[in-house]
C-alpha positions in Angstrom: 135.9 60.2 79.2 135.0 62.7 81.6 132.4 65.6 81.1 133.4 69.2 80.3 133.3 71.6 83.2 130.5 74.1 83.4 133.3 76.8 82.6 134.4 75.0 79.6 130.7 74.6 78.4 130.4 78.3 78.7 133.4 79.1 76.9 132.6 76.9 74.0 129.1 78.4 73.9 130.4 81.9 73.8 133.0 81.1 71.2 129.9 80.2 69.0 128.5 83.5 69.3 131.2 84.8 67.0 130.2 82.4 64.1 128.3 84.2 61.2 126.1 82.1 58.9 125.6 83.0 55.2 122.0 83.5 54.0 122.2 80.3 52.3 123.3 78.6 55.4 120.4 80.0 57.3 118.0 79.1 54.5 119.0 75.7 54.6 118.6 75.4 58.3 115.2 76.9 58.0 114.2 74.2 55.5 115.0 71.2 57.8 112.1 69.1 59.2 111.9 69.1 62.7 112.8 65.7 64.4 109.8 63.7 65.1 109.1 61.3 67.9 109.4 61.5 71.7 112.8 62.8 72.2 112.0 65.4 74.8 110.1 65.2 78.3 107.3 67.5 78.9 109.7 70.2 80.5 111.8 70.0 77.3 108.8 70.2 75.1 107.5 73.4 76.8 111.1 75.0 76.6 110.9 74.2 72.8 107.3 75.5 72.5 105.6 72.1 71.3 
């Protein structure tokens, strides 16, 4: 399987911009517990504000 091209990634991400979540869906996302563990390197943690 080949990785998507950068153009395909941009198209995919911009298509998601048109999605609207309901108040219930947003509340469910807000209630989720953050992942625990060492999933990100130092730079990734800085980008996430952790």
